[in-house]
C-alpha positions in Angstrom: -11.7 -13.2 144.2 -12.0 -13.1 140.4 -14.3 -10.5 138.8 -17.2 -11.8 136.7 -17.3 -9.8 133.5 -19.8 -9.4 130.7 -18.9 -8.1 127.2 -21.1 -6.5 124.6 -19.9 -6.1 121.1 -21.3 -3.7 118.5 -20.0 -5.2 115.3 -19.6 -3.4 112.0 -17.7 -4.7 109.0 -14.5 -2.8 109.8 -14.5 -1.9 113.6 -16.2 -3.4 116.6 -17.1 -1.4 119.7 -16.3 -3.3 122.9 -18.0 -2.7 126.2 -17.0 -4.7 129.3 -18.9 -4.4 132.6 -18.6 -6.3 135.9 -21.5 -8.2 137.6 -22.7 -5.0 139.3 -22.9 -3.1 136.0 -19.7 -1.1 136.6 -17.9 0.0 133.5 -14.5 -1.8 133.1 -13.6 -0.9 129.5 -15.0 0.8 126.5 -12.9 0.7 123.4 -12.8 -0.4 119.7 -10.9 -3.1 117.8 -10.8 -4.3 114.2 -13.7 -6.6 113.5 -11.6 -9.8 113.7 -11.9 -12.5 116.4 -8.2 -12.4 117.1 -8.1 -8.7 117.6 -11.2 -8.7 119.8 -9.7 -11.7 121.8 -6.5 -9.8 122.2 -8.3 -6.8 123.8 -10.2 -9.1 126.1 -7.1 -11.1 127.1 -5.7 -7.9 128.7 -8.6 -7.7 131.2 -8.3 -9.4 134.6 -11.5 -11.4 135.3 -13.7 -14.3 134.2 -15.9 -13.7 131.2 -19.4 -14.9 131.9 -20.7 -13.9 128.5 -19.6 -12.2 125.3 -22.7 -11.1 123.4 -23.2 -9.6 120.0 -26.1 -9.0 117.6 -26.7 -11.3 114.6 -25.2 -10.0 111.4 -23.0 -10.7 108.4 -19.9 -11.6 110.6 -21.8 -13.5 113.3 -20.8 -17.1 112.4 -17.1 -16.2 111.8 -17.0 -14.1 115.0 -18.8 -16.8 117.0 -16.4 -19.6 115.8 -13.3 -17.5 116.4 -14.3 -16.3 119.9 -15.4 -19.7 121.1 -12.3 -21.3 119.7 -10.3 -18.8 121.8 -12.2 -20.0 124.9 -14.6 -17.1 125.2 -18.3 -17.7 126.0 -19.7 -16.0 122.9 -23.4 -15.8 122.2 -25.1 -14.4 119.1 -28.2 -12.4 120.0 -31.1 -11.6 117.7 -32.1 -8.0 118.4 -35.8 -8.6 119.1 -35.0 -11.3 121.6 -32.5 -9.1 123.4 -35.0 -6.3 123.7 -37.6 -8.6 125.1 -35.1 -10.0 127.7 -34.1 -6.5 128.8 -37.8 -5.4 129.2 -38.5 -8.6 131.2 -35.5 -8.0 133.5 -36.5 -4.3 134.1 -40.0 -5.4 135.0 -38.6 -8.1 137.4 -36.4 -5.5 139.1 -39.5 -3.2 139.7 -41.2 -6.1 141.5 -38.3 -6.7 143.9 
């Protein structure tokens, strides 16, 4: 059975922090790479699993990263920080109701 993976990228102009978790929230990888779609893609290519989402916050490199990651076949999404916070709060509230 293939692992379902989720990736969070914390992008700066020079380096990008990469965090990969599985569907249960278990940590798979935490590392850094040069802020270039090819370098980030190379790191992710070395991980066994299926990427459900590769998310990163909107910023100066967003369009370039999005185009490069999606061209490499990765399911990239650019997230506006306020929307991400609202989604996390809603999910936490939903979990309390379960």
